[in-house]
C-alpha positions as CSV (number, residue, x, y, z in Angstrom):
1,M,101.0,33.7,-211.6
2,L,97.7,34.2,-213.5
3,H,97.8,34.7,-217.3
4,F,95.0,36.6,-219.1
5,S,94.9,35.1,-222.6
6,L,92.0,34.2,-224.8
7,A,94.0,32.2,-227.3
8,G,96.7,29.7,-227.1
9,A,97.6,27.4,-224.2
10,P,95.4,27.0,-221.2
11,C,96.0,29.6,-218.6
12,A,96.1,29.1,-214.8
13,G,92.7,30.1,-213.4
14,R,91.0,30.1,-216.8
15,S,87.9,28.3,-215.6
16,H,87.2,31.3,-213.4
17,F,88.3,33.9,-215.9
18,R,85.9,33.0,-218.7
19,P,82.7,33.8,-216.8
20,L,84.2,37.0,-215.5
21,L,85.3,38.0,-219.0
22,L,81.8,37.3,-220.4
23,L,80.2,39.3,-217.6
24,L,82.6,42.2,-218.3
25,L,81.9,42.1,-222.0
26,F,78.2,42.0,-221.4
27,A,78.4,44.9,-219.0
28,A,80.4,46.9,-221.5
29,A,78.0,46.2,-224.3
30,A,75.0,47.0,-222.1
31,S,76.5,50.3,-221.1
32,A,77.1,51.3,-224.7
33,C,73.4,50.9,-225.5
34,S,70.9,53.6,-224.6
35,P,67.3,52.8,-223.9
36,T,64.7,53.8,-226.4
37,F,62.7,55.7,-223.8
38,N,65.1,57.5,-221.4
39,W,62.4,59.4,-219.3
40,R,63.4,62.6,-217.7
41,E,61.5,65.5,-216.1
42,V,61.4,68.7,-218.2
43,R,60.3,72.1,-216.9
44,A,58.7,74.4,-219.4
45,E,60.6,77.7,-219.5
46,G,58.4,80.6,-218.5
47,A,55.4,78.4,-217.4
48,P,54.7,76.2,-214.4
49,L,54.4,73.0,-216.5
50,L,56.4,69.9,-215.7
51,A,56.5,67.0,-218.1
52,L,58.1,63.6,-218.4
53,M,59.8,63.3,-221.8
54,P,61.6,60.1,-223.1
55,C,64.3,62.1,-224.8
56,K,66.0,65.5,-224.7
57,P,63.5,67.9,-226.2
58,E,64.2,70.7,-228.7
59,S,62.5,74.1,-228.0
60,A,60.9,76.5,-230.4
61,V,58.7,79.6,-230.3
62,R,56.4,80.7,-233.0
63,S,53.6,83.2,-233.4
64,V,50.1,81.7,-234.0
65,P,46.7,83.4,-234.2
66,L,44.6,82.5,-231.2
67,G,41.3,84.3,-231.0
68,G,42.5,86.6,-233.8
69,T,45.4,87.7,-231.8
70,P,49.0,86.8,-232.6
71,T,50.2,84.7,-229.7
72,A,53.7,83.3,-228.9
73,L,53.4,79.6,-228.7
74,H,56.3,77.8,-226.9
75,M,57.0,74.2,-227.8
76,Q,59.2,71.4,-226.6
77,S,59.3,68.1,-228.6
78,C,61.4,65.1,-229.2
79,D,61.2,61.8,-231.1
80,A,61.8,58.4,-229.6
81,G,60.8,54.9,-230.6
82,G,59.0,56.2,-233.7
83,L,56.8,58.5,-231.6
84,T,56.8,62.3,-231.3
85,F,56.3,63.7,-227.8
86,A,55.4,67.4,-227.5
87,V,54.4,69.9,-224.9
88,A,53.4,73.5,-225.7
89,W,52.1,76.6,-223.9
90,A,51.0,80.2,-224.5
91,E,50.4,83.2,-222.3
92,L,47.1,84.8,-223.4
93,G,47.2,87.8,-221.0
94,D,43.5,87.2,-220.1
95,A,42.1,84.1,-218.4
96,A,38.7,84.7,-220.0
97,R,40.3,84.0,-223.4
98,A,41.4,80.5,-222.4
99,P,38.3,78.4,-223.3
100,E,38.0,79.8,-226.8
101,A,41.8,79.6,-227.4
102,L,41.8,75.9,-226.3
103,A,38.9,75.1,-228.6
104,Q,40.7,76.7,-231.5
105,W,43.9,74.8,-230.6
106,R,42.0,71.4,-230.5
107,A,40.5,72.2,-233.9
108,A,43.9,73.1,-235.4
109,A,45.4,69.9,-234.1
110,L,42.8,67.9,-236.0
111,A,43.4,69.9,-239.1
112,A,47.1,69.3,-238.8
113,I,46.5,65.5,-239.2
114,R,44.1,66.2,-242.1
115,L,40.8,65.7,-240.2
116,D,37.7,67.9,-240.1
117,A,38.2,70.5,-237.3
118,S,34.6,70.0,-236.2
119,L,35.5,66.5,-234.8
120,A,37.1,68.4,-231.8
121,L,33.6,68.4,-230.3
122,D,32.7,64.8,-231.3
123,P,32.4,62.5,-228.3
124,K,34.3,59.8,-230.3
125,T,37.4,61.9,-230.2
126,Q,37.3,62.6,-226.5
127,W,39.2,60.7,-223.8
128,P,39.1,61.2,-220.0
129,A,42.3,63.2,-219.5
130,K,43.5,64.5,-216.2
131,V,46.4,66.7,-215.4
132,H,47.6,67.2,-211.8
133,G,47.1,70.9,-210.9
134,A,44.7,71.7,-213.7
135,A,41.0,72.3,-212.9
136,V,39.9,71.0,-216.3
137,A,41.6,68.9,-218.9
138,N,40.2,68.0,-222.3
139,G,41.5,64.9,-224.0
140,L,41.5,64.5,-227.8
141,A,42.3,61.3,-229.6
142,A,42.1,60.7,-233.4
143,Q,43.6,58.9,-236.3
144,G,44.5,60.9,-239.4
145,S,47.3,61.2,-241.8
146,T,50.5,63.1,-242.2
147,H,51.2,65.6,-245.0
148,D,52.6,62.7,-247.1
149,N,49.5,60.5,-246.5
150,R,51.0,58.2,-243.9
151,P,48.6,57.1,-241.1
152,V,49.2,58.8,-237.8
153,Q,47.5,58.5,-234.4
154,M,47.3,61.5,-232.1
155,R,46.4,61.8,-228.4
156,A,46.5,65.1,-226.8
157,V,45.4,67.0,-223.7
158,Y,44.5,70.7,-223.4
159,F,44.3,72.6,-220.2
160,S,44.8,76.0,-218.6
161,R,45.8,77.8,-215.5
162,G,44.9,81.4,-215.3
163,S,45.8,83.1,-218.5
164,Q,48.2,80.3,-219.6
165,I,47.1,77.5,-221.9
166,F,48.8,74.2,-222.4
167,Q,48.9,71.1,-224.7
168,G,50.6,67.7,-224.2
169,A,50.5,65.6,-227.4
170,L,51.8,62.3,-228.6
171,Y,51.9,61.2,-232.3
172,G,52.8,58.0,-234.0
173,A,51.7,55.2,-236.3
174,Q,50.8,53.3,-233.2
175,L,50.6,54.6,-229.7
176,P,51.8,52.0,-227.1
177,E,49.8,52.2,-223.9
178,A,52.8,52.2,-221.7
179,E,54.3,55.3,-223.3
180,V,50.9,57.0,-223.5
181,T,50.3,56.4,-219.8
182,T,53.9,57.5,-218.7
183,F,53.8,60.6,-220.8
184,F,50.3,61.9,-219.8
185,D,50.7,60.8,-216.1
186,G,53.9,62.9,-216.1
187,L,52.2,66.2,-217.0
188,R,51.5,68.4,-214.1
189,L,51.1,72.0,-212.9
190,P,52.8,72.2,-209.5
């Protein structure tokens, strides 16, 4: 007969039991932990955008002025590992408005991190972004500060398809290259 006891007298088969017990305890502890970045595919409701997000995003819609016209901006974002991951999109109703609206959006993103909006055109803030399914993608990277003066880095990509415009953005004190690559490589318009 085999006894399962951790204290007291030695049990028959104990030499085989201890490694098994340790393995089971380790497995239980590992299953109770969740990874910092639990990547999953997210589909933007009402738009053809697919994104990889490291956490379950929250959704919101708000009206913003793009080209002087109030426009519903749809957003999904989540925080993981001290980083904020966000995707956003809007329907303009006219594809001809997309370039101007994207330029305004880039300028507004810089203003949000307390930088001069004119830096949106500065070659130092550009990065070679690509989004599968988008004819053109404009990357923007900058370091600014939050509303409470903490340093923040931002990397974003702006793109369009027809009359829909899109943004993928990542914010944090530091932007680890592995998360930057995974997030931006996961953006696509099927």
